[in-house]
N, C-alpha and C positions, 0 to 999 in steps of 0.2 A: 361517540367512541373514538373518532379520529382525534378530537381535542384532548381526550384523556392520553392517548398514546403519545401525542405531540407533546404534552406537558411532561410525560415520563421520560422520553428521549432528551428533552431539553434539560430536565434535572440531572439525568445521568452524564450528559455532555458537559455540563457545568462542574460536576463533581471531578470528572476525569481530567478536565483542562483547568482546573483551578489554578489561578495565578498566570496563566498564559496570556500573552498580549497579542497573539496572532490568530487571525480569523481562519487561516488554513488548518490550523491545529484543531479547532473547534469543528470545522467542516468535515475533515477526515474522520474524526471520532464519531461525529453524528451519522455519517454515511454507514460506518461499520455497525453502529447501534441499530440504525433503520433495518439494515440487512438481517440482523439478528431477530429484530421485532417481527420482520415479515417472513422469517424462516427460509431466507435465500441461502442456498448452499455455499460452501466456502469458496469453490472454484468460480462461481459467478460473482461473489463478493470481492475476490482478488481482481477479476476482470473490470468490475466497476471503479475500484480504487486505483487501479492502474490507468484507467481512462480519464479520471477526473484530474490528474495532474498534468495532462496535455496542456501546453501553453495557451491554446485557443479556449479551452474550457476554463482555465484559470482567469483569463482576460475577461471572458463573458461573465463569469461569477462576480469578479470584482465590479463590473459595470452594474449588474443586477443589484448587488449589495449597496453600492453608492446611491443608485437611484431610489431604492426602497427605503433608505434611512435619511434621505435629504428632503426636507420639506419644501424649501424654496430653491429655485434655480436662478442665477443671474441671467438676465436677458442679453442676448447678443445680437448685433445687427450686422447682416451680411454687407460687405463692401467690395469694390474691385480689388482692394488689397487684403482680403480676408475678413474674417469676423471681428467686429469692433465690440469690446464689452460696453455696457452702459451702467447707470446707477440704478436701473430698475430691476426688480425681481419678479418672478412669476411662480405661481404654485406648481409644484411637481405632481403632474396627474398620476404617475405611477405610484408615488408615495401615497397619494389620496386613496387610491384603489387598494394598496396594501393595508392602510389603516381601516378602511371600511370593512375589509375581510376580516381583520382581527376583531373588529367590533361586533360583526355579525356572529362570530364564533364565540363571543364572550371570553376572549383570552387576551392577555397582556401583550403589548406589541414591543417588547424589548428587543434589542439587536440580536441577543443570543437566540431567541425564539425564531427570529427571521432567517438566521443562518441555518438553523435546524430544518426550516421550511425549505430552504434552497437545497439542503441535503436530500430531503425527501424526493424533490423534483429530479435531482441528479441520479439518485437510486433508481426511480421509476424508468427514466429515459435509459440508463445504463442497462437495466434489466431487459427492457423492450429491444434494444439494439442487440443484446446477447442472444435472445431468443430468435430474432430475425436472421442472425448470422449462422445459426446452428445447421439449417439445411444446406448451406453452401459448405460448411465444414465437413459434413457427413458425405456430401458428394464427392469432395476432394480426397477423403480417406478411402472411399470405394475405389476411385481411379488409381490410387497408389498402391492398392493391395495387389500382390502378384497372383497371376492366374495359375491355379493348380490343375495339372493335367493328369488323368488316370488312364491314358490311352495306352501306356506301357507300364503295367504293374510290375513290380520287382519279382524276379525269379529266384526262388530259394533253392539252392542245390541240396542234395541228399547229404553230402559231406558236412554242410554248414549246420544242418539240423542235428546230425550225429555227434559232431564235435564242435559245440558252441565255443566262441573265442572267449578267453579269460578276461573278465571286466578289468579295466585299468582304474585304479582309485582315483577320483577327481581330486584335484589340488585347488583349495579355496585361496583366492587372491584377495587379500585384505588391502583396501585402498583408504587413504587418508579421507577424512570427512572434514568439511569446512562449514562454518556458520557465520553468516553475514548478518550484522544488525544495522538497521537504519536509525540514526540518532540525530535529534535537532542540534543545530550549532550552538543553542543555548547551554548545552551540556559540556562545553569545551574544557572548563577547568577540571571537571570530574574525569574526563577522558585523558587529559594531560597527566594527572596523578595516577591514573590506571597505567598509562604507558610507562611512566617512570618507574612504577613498581615492577612492571614486567610480568605480573601474574594476577590471577583473579582469586580472591578469597570468597568465603561464604557471603559475607555482606555485600561484597561487590556484585555477586550474581543477583542478589535481591535488588539492588540498585539499578543494574542493567535491564532487569525485568520492568522496572517502573518507567524507565526512560525510552525503551525501545518502542519505535513506531511500527516497523515492519521488519520481518527477518526472512532469511532463506537458508536452507540446508542443502548441501550437495557433495558430490565426490571431488576429489582433486583434479580429475579431468575436466569436469564441468566448471570448477572455480578457475582453472587455467585459462578458460575462454572468457571469463569475466574480468579477472584481475588486470590484464594489460589495458583495458578500456576506461579504467577508474580515473586515472590522473588527467585524462583530457577534459574532465569536468571541473578541474581545479579552478577556484575562484581567484581572480586577480585582485590585488590590493587596490582598494578603492571602488571595487565593483561587487561588494557584499550585498546580500539580500536577507530579508528576514526569513526566507523559505530555504536557505542553505542547510546542508546536512553533513554529517560524517558517517563513514561506513567503517564499522568495527568488524574486522575479519578474525575469526578465532579458529584455529586448527585443532580439532578434537581427536582424542585417541580412540574414540568410538562414538557412533551416532546414538542419540537418545530419542525415542518415539516422541517425547514431549516437545521436540523441536519441529515436528511434522506440521503439515498446513492445517489438518482437520482434527484438532484435539481440543478438550475443555481447558479453561484457564487455570485449573487446579494442577493438571498434568504439565502445562506450560510453566507455571510458577515452579514446581518441583524440579523441572529440568534446568531452569536457570540457577537454581540453588545448587545444583550438582556441578555447575562450571568449574568449581574449585577443583574438583577431581577429574573432570573431562577435558579441561583445556590444556594444550601443549604449547601453543604459541599464539601471540596476540599482535595484530597489526592495525593501526588506526590511520585512516586516510588523512590527507589535507582537507581542509574545508572545500566542500564540493557544491555545485549547483544541484538542485533537487532532481534534475533529469538523470543524474548518475544511476539511480536505481530503477528508472523507467522500463528498461528491457531485461532486468535480472530475473524477473518472475517472483518477486517478493510478495508475501502475504501478511495479513494483519497479525499483530502480536496476540 
């Protein structure tokens, strides 16, 4: 059963990341697919996806991937001046264990399948940590709830009952809505053409759907807390990374439910196609480090 699901997740990950050269893109898609396969709710999925982009997790993942796909390691000899390389090589025990595991499961040991296996481990650990933290969060919420006292119930006067006040009509305040899209730096040319055009047409909406990794929808007040912190993650020339991203900020004339966090992909796709009518203003950030969206609260496309 597990092998069958592993093969399905691998095939879907390969389709969605076709042509990509970056392991991180395969990993993020695989985590999202595993969450869907395991019927993990959207809020927990978002929690796992936010956690795996932490620098410590990324470094550890890189190490696991390197060890799991390298058959032989160069032998190094410790010296008073540090480790000295030799011309000898030794078998990588971790690689041997991974190969034996794949052999016992009767599945191919290609690199994408290994990435998908790492994604499964990250998904399981992230879910476990989320469940462990739930009791602490609930206790914090209870402490923050105001204590309601009924020791002095309100006294209703006779005049109030006989002559109730005339209700004042409520005034609905409409605030601007902002949509933020997280897009890989590989899409720089498309984003430049979009910025030069200054608007989003029907086909652009479809293209944005295809290249968006994560998104966020919120009010102008919420966006005003995010926007000032974006530029501090700007990438200096010569310090570029394969993980760099762009943030596409779109002011909307009204919110569309298709941009909410917990919707099916058909509604999501339709919402992106409506951007030609919904978008008012478009802003594209400079090239940013991936940490730029770590605290925004984005969710998977």
